C-alpha distance (Angstrom), angle and dihedral (degrees) to the residues before:
residue distance angle dihedral
M1 . . .
G2 3.78 . .
K3 3.84 90.0 .
G4 3.75 91.0 52.6
R5 3.75 92.3 52.3
G6 3.84 87.7 48.5
A7 3.82 91.4 52.3
D8 3.79 90.5 48.3
N9 3.78 91.1 50.5
R10 3.77 92.0 49.3
Q11 3.77 90.6 48.9
K12 3.83 92.6 49.3
W13 3.83 90.0 47.9
G14 3.83 89.7 49.3
V15 3.86 90.4 51.6
V16 3.78 90.1 49.0
M17 3.74 92.2 50.1
N18 3.83 91.5 45.4
L19 3.75 92.6 52.5
R20 3.78 92.0 44.9
Q21 3.79 89.9 52.0
K22 3.84 93.3 49.8
S23 3.78 90.6 46.2
S24 3.76 91.4 49.6
R25 3.78 92.6 50.1
Y26 3.73 92.6 47.9
G27 3.75 92.2 49.4
A28 3.87 90.6 47.6
T29 3.81 89.8 52.1
V30 3.77 93.1 50.5
L31 3.78 92.1 48.0
F32 3.80 91.0 48.0
M33 3.73 93.6 51.4
T34 3.82 89.6 47.6
G35 3.79 88.8 54.5
I36 3.82 92.8 49.9
A37 3.84 91.9 48.8
A38 3.86 88.8 52.3
V39 3.75 93.0 50.7
M40 3.84 92.0 46.6
L41 3.81 90.7 51.3
I42 3.86 91.3 52.4
A43 3.80 92.0 44.7
A44 3.89 92.2 48.1
A45 3.89 90.8 51.3
V46 3.82 92.3 50.6
A47 3.82 94.6 44.6
A48 3.78 91.7 49.6
G49 3.84 91.2 57.3
F50 3.70 96.2 -133.0
E51 3.78 135.7 96.3
P52 3.77 112.1 -116.7
E53 3.83 95.0 179.6
F54 3.83 95.8 -167.6
E55 3.83 92.2 54.6
I56 3.77 92.7 47.4
W57 3.85 93.5 48.4
L58 3.80 90.0 45.4
A59 3.85 89.9 52.1
I60 3.76 91.5 48.9
A61 3.86 91.1 48.5
L62 3.79 88.9 50.7
V63 3.81 91.9 53.0
I64 3.80 92.7 47.5
S65 3.79 89.4 47.7
L66 3.79 89.6 51.6
I67 3.83 91.6 53.1
L68 3.75 95.0 46.7
H69 3.80 94.4 46.3
A70 3.85 91.1 49.2
R71 3.81 91.8 51.5
A72 3.79 93.7 45.4
G73 3.81 90.2 45.3
F74 3.88 91.8 57.3
A75 3.84 91.5 47.3
L76 3.76 92.7 47.8
S77 3.74 93.2 46.5
R78 3.76 92.5 54.7
A79 3.88 90.6 44.2
Q80 3.76 90.6 50.9
Q81 3.80 92.3 49.2
E82 3.91 89.0 53.9
I83 3.84 91.4 46.3
E84 3.74 91.2 53.0
M85 3.71 93.6 48.8
L86 3.79 93.0 48.2
R87 3.78 91.8 46.2
G88 3.77 89.8 55.1
L89 3.76 92.1 49.9
I90 3.80 94.7 46.6
Q91 3.77 91.6 50.8
K92 3.79 88.2 56.9
F93 3.80 93.5 47.1
Q94 3.79 108.4 97.3
P95 3.77 119.3 140.8
H96 3.75 117.4 -125.8
S97 3.82 114.7 -106.0
K98 3.75 135.9 164.3
K99 3.82 89.7 -102.1
N100 3.82 93.7 50.5
K101 3.83 102.9 87.7
N102 3.80 94.1 169.9
P103 3.75 112.8 45.5
P104 3.85 120.5 177.8
E105 3.75 111.2 -78.8
L106 3.88 111.0 -110.1
K107 3.69 129.7 -177.5
F108 3.85 95.1 -115.9
S109 3.73 134.7 89.2
A110 3.76 113.8 -76.3
A111 3.77 118.9 -87.7
G112 3.79 127.9 -145.0
N113 3.83 123.3 -115.6
V114 3.77 112.0 -64.2
D115 3.79 116.8 -127.9
S116 3.86 122.5 -120.1
E117 3.84 91.8 -98.5
D118 3.78 94.2 56.9
A119 3.79 91.6 41.9
A120 3.86 89.7 53.8
M121 3.88 89.8 49.1
L122 3.83 91.1 51.7
D123 3.84 89.9 48.8
R124 3.79 89.1 55.8
V125 3.81 91.4 49.6
K126 3.83 91.0 49.2
D127 3.84 90.3 48.7
A128 3.80 92.3 49.5
I129 3.77 90.3 50.1
E130 3.82 95.6 45.7
N131 3.84 91.4 49.8
D132 3.85 95.4 45.9
R133 3.80 94.4 -113.7
I134 3.86 93.6 147.0
D135 3.73 115.3 117.9
L136 3.84 124.6 -160.0
Y137 3.78 115.0 -130.4
L138 3.81 123.2 -170.2
Q139 3.78 132.4 -160.1
P140 3.85 119.3 -166.0
I141 3.78 125.2 -120.1
V142 3.76 108.2 -156.1
S143 3.78 135.5 -157.8
L144 3.79 116.4 -116.1
P145 2.96 135.8 -93.8
Q146 3.78 92.1 3.1
R147 3.91 93.8 54.3
K148 3.84 87.9 -143.7
Q149 3.86 113.3 158.6
R150 3.76 107.8 -108.6
F151 3.81 106.3 155.4
Y152 3.82 137.9 12.6
E153 3.80 132.2 -145.8
A154 3.75 114.1 -141.2
F155 3.80 123.6 -137.8
S156 3.79 127.9 177.7
R157 3.79 127.3 -140.2
L158 3.79 123.7 -163.4
R159 3.82 121.3 -147.8
N160 3.78 132.6 -150.9
E161 3.84 119.8 -128.4
N162 3.80 88.0 -96.8
G163 3.87 92.5 54.5
T164 3.79 99.7 -106.4
V165 3.83 113.8 135.2
L166 3.80 118.1 -114.0
K167 3.78 110.4 -126.6
P168 3.86 108.6 -119.8
S169 3.86 90.0 -141.6
D170 3.83 88.4 60.5
Y171 3.77 100.9 47.6
L172 3.88 96.8 34.3
E173 3.81 90.6 55.7
A174 3.78 90.7 50.2
A175 3.79 91.7 47.1
E176 3.75 91.2 49.3
R177 3.85 91.3 52.1
A178 3.84 90.3 47.2
N179 3.85 92.9 43.2
R180 3.77 90.2 -123.1
I181 3.83 96.6 118.9
G182 3.82 93.1 107.3
L183 3.79 94.2 55.1
I184 3.80 92.7 48.8
D185 3.82 91.2 47.1
N186 3.81 89.9 52.0
M187 3.78 94.5 49.6
I188 3.77 94.4 46.1
L189 3.75 92.3 45.7
L190 3.83 92.3 53.5
R191 3.79 91.6 49.4
A192 3.81 91.6 48.3
V193 3.77 90.4 54.3
Q194 3.78 91.2 44.2
A195 3.89 90.5 51.8
L196 3.81 88.8 47.7
R197 3.72 90.1 59.8
Q198 3.80 90.2 51.9
L199 3.77 95.1 56.7
G200 3.74 120.9 105.2
P201 3.81 128.0 -91.3
Q202 3.79 89.8 -91.3
S203 3.76 89.8 71.1
Q204 3.84 90.6 65.6
H205 3.86 88.1 73.7
Y206 3.79 91.6 59.9
R207 3.75 137.7 64.9
I208 3.83 116.9 -132.0
F209 3.78 119.3 -146.7
C210 3.74 109.2 -145.6
N211 3.85 121.3 -170.7
I212 3.81 115.9 -127.8
S213 3.73 126.8 -178.0
P214 3.83 125.8 -144.2
A215 3.88 86.3 -114.1
T216 3.81 87.5 71.7
I217 3.77 93.2 60.6
F218 3.83 93.7 35.2
D219 3.80 86.8 63.6
E220 3.86 99.6 83.7
E221 3.81 95.1 -172.7
F222 3.75 94.7 50.3
F223 3.84 91.9 41.4
V224 3.80 91.4 57.4
R225 3.79 90.8 52.8
F226 3.75 93.0 42.8
T227 3.81 94.3 52.6
D228 3.79 88.1 49.7
Y229 3.72 87.9 52.1
L230 3.81 90.8 51.2
D231 3.79 89.9 50.8
A232 3.81 90.5 53.3
N233 3.72 92.2 49.6
N234 3.83 101.9 38.0
D235 3.81 89.4 149.2
L236 3.83 85.5 80.1
A237 3.85 93.3 62.2
Q238 3.81 92.5 90.4
R239 3.80 92.5 41.0
L240 3.77 103.7 50.8
V241 3.75 130.8 67.6
F242 3.72 115.7 -174.1
E243 3.81 112.4 -143.6
F244 3.81 128.0 -153.6
T245 3.75 130.4 -178.9
Y246 3.82 114.0 -116.2
P247 3.87 93.6 -118.7
A248 3.86 86.3 56.4
V249 3.82 90.6 50.4
E250 3.82 90.4 50.6
I251 3.80 93.8 55.3
M252 3.79 98.2 44.7
N253 3.83 110.7 123.4
E254 3.81 129.9 -150.5
T255 3.76 94.9 -82.9
V256 3.77 94.1 50.4
Q257 3.79 91.0 46.2
K258 3.81 88.5 54.6
N259 3.81 91.5 50.3
L260 3.81 89.1 48.0
D261 3.79 90.2 53.7
S262 3.79 89.5 50.0
I263 3.81 89.6 58.7
A264 3.72 94.6 44.6
R265 3.90 91.0 52.1
R266 3.86 85.7 60.1
G267 3.82 88.5 61.5
Y268 3.77 100.1 -100.4
A269 3.80 116.7 142.2
F270 3.88 125.0 -146.4
S271 3.86 135.9 -141.3
V272 3.75 129.4 -160.9
D273 3.78 123.9 -152.1
H274 3.81 137.1 173.7
V275 3.82 87.6 60.2
R276 3.77 109.5 174.5
R277 3.80 101.5 178.8
F278 3.79 139.4 37.4
D279 3.80 102.6 -142.7
L280 3.81 100.2 75.0
N281 3.74 127.4 134.5
W282 3.77 96.5 -93.1
R283 3.73 93.6 168.6
A284 3.87 91.7 59.2
L285 3.78 90.3 48.9
R286 3.80 91.7 50.1
E287 3.81 90.0 51.7
K288 3.80 86.5 57.1
N289 3.83 88.4 54.3
F290 3.75 97.5 -104.0
R291 3.88 100.8 156.2
F292 3.80 100.8 169.7
V293 3.84 136.7 47.4
K294 3.79 125.4 -168.7
A295 3.82 120.0 -153.2
S296 3.88 122.2 177.9
S297 3.75 118.6 -109.1
A298 3.88 88.7 -127.0
M299 3.80 92.2 56.4
L300 3.84 93.3 47.8
L301 3.74 96.9 43.3
N302 3.84 93.9 44.5
E303 3.80 90.4 52.7
N304 3.72 95.1 44.9
S305 3.79 92.7 51.4
G306 3.79 91.2 57.2
D307 3.77 132.5 84.6
D308 3.83 127.4 -52.7
A309 3.84 90.7 -87.0
A310 3.80 92.4 54.9
R311 3.74 93.4 47.5
A312 3.87 88.0 48.5
R313 3.83 88.4 56.1
V314 3.73 91.7 55.0
K315 3.79 91.7 49.4
A316 3.84 92.0 47.8
F317 3.82 89.3 47.7
K318 3.81 91.9 55.9
D319 3.82 92.4 42.8
R320 3.84 91.3 54.7
L321 3.79 91.4 48.1
R322 3.88 90.9 49.4
E323 3.80 91.3 48.4
N324 3.75 91.1 54.0
D325 3.77 96.2 43.0
I326 3.80 94.8 -114.0
D327 3.77 119.5 145.6
L328 3.78 119.2 -135.6
I329 3.88 119.6 -138.8
V330 3.82 119.0 -168.5
E331 3.74 106.2 -147.2
K332 3.81 136.1 -169.5
V333 3.82 91.8 41.9
E334 3.85 105.8 166.6
L335 3.80 108.7 151.9
E336 3.76 129.9 63.1
A337 3.80 88.7 -149.1
H338 3.76 88.4 69.9
M339 3.80 95.9 55.9
P340 3.80 99.8 83.8
E341 3.82 92.2 57.0
I342 3.84 92.1 42.6
L343 3.86 91.2 50.7
A344 3.89 89.3 47.9
L345 3.85 87.5 59.3
G346 3.84 88.3 60.3
I347 3.84 95.2 -127.1
D348 3.79 113.0 168.9
F349 3.79 102.8 -152.6
G350 3.84 137.3 35.8
Q351 3.76 137.6 -170.1
G352 3.83 132.1 -175.3
E353 3.78 147.5 87.8
L354 3.80 90.5 -60.3
F355 3.77 90.6 66.4
G356 3.78 97.9 33.8
A357 3.72 141.2 -40.5
P358 3.80 125.1 -121.0
R359 3.80 105.7 -83.1
P360 3.83 136.8 166.7
A361 3.80 108.9 -68.6
S362 3.76 91.8 -115.5
F363 3.79 88.8 63.6
Y364 3.84 90.8 68.4
V365 3.86 103.0 21.5
T366 3.83 127.2 32.6
P367 3.81 110.2 -125.2
D368 3.81 118.0 -120.6
I369 3.85 98.6 -117.9
E370 3.83 93.3 -167.1
L371 3.81 94.1 52.9
A372 3.78 92.2 43.2
A373 3.77 91.1 54.1
A374 3.83 92.8 48.0
S375 3.78 92.2 49.4
């Protein structure tokens, strides 16, 4: 039964893609012929040696129309692709309940029935996503010692209908219990990428770190659409870094590793955080296109204040990263008093409240109003 529904969904998606491709080709043909007609009108006017002002202005109008339609077409195509992906996810999003005997099949262990409180929280999450009440927050990652903003980490915040922010701890716990964390991750990830595109030209000078859970690449149906989306927006490859926790990296199976390689081949780099030890296989991670490692200031400072063996481990850790061309970011930096010791370690990048708290994206980067309207 589940396989039949999956086949139907794939068939419907194929029909949508086929119709969209036909429509796109038809529109491109019309626009191309319009451009040819405009050029011929201008050429005819010049060759005739007279100045038919109406024909010339008509030709110019056609050329301008061609440019505007082409630009709008690209924007609408990307927006339509995002809408289709979100629609597919939202249709799958139905909280577990005692009355729901056939919940959507997920690639996770089965979850028990969810109580009414969790079901209500998941309904609020679904409502926020459907009504585009997802805000993009950014936190700067700075170069040291200059403290110049070089990267940002992206966070998403969901809002209730009355404008209050849903606490991630509340809805993530409910989602975990309901086995819906993957669907929420996918929806929020897509919205974060969409919001990134709507930022101003200044954002093109920065890389944005976007957290991604294994659930996202475990979901084969979403993953296929997501990689299609990445292909259609390949300009993001140098602007996005997908970040995983190290525990998530450790449990990735062969299928997930294959999907990860697929994203890396498209030019996207990865980051790993929540590192708890120094003696990891950094060469293997670099081969998978992990370019950044985040270690907490507490971990680094505690180790560096230990005995000679502990300090040697910190030095060896930094040497291995440098040998494999992996940048180290010290995170959770909160106190100015810790900076002399952090700088003494020769770490290149820092992140934490000391350098800037997570704030709405517009606080750091001015949104591109024209692009946001077109999307």
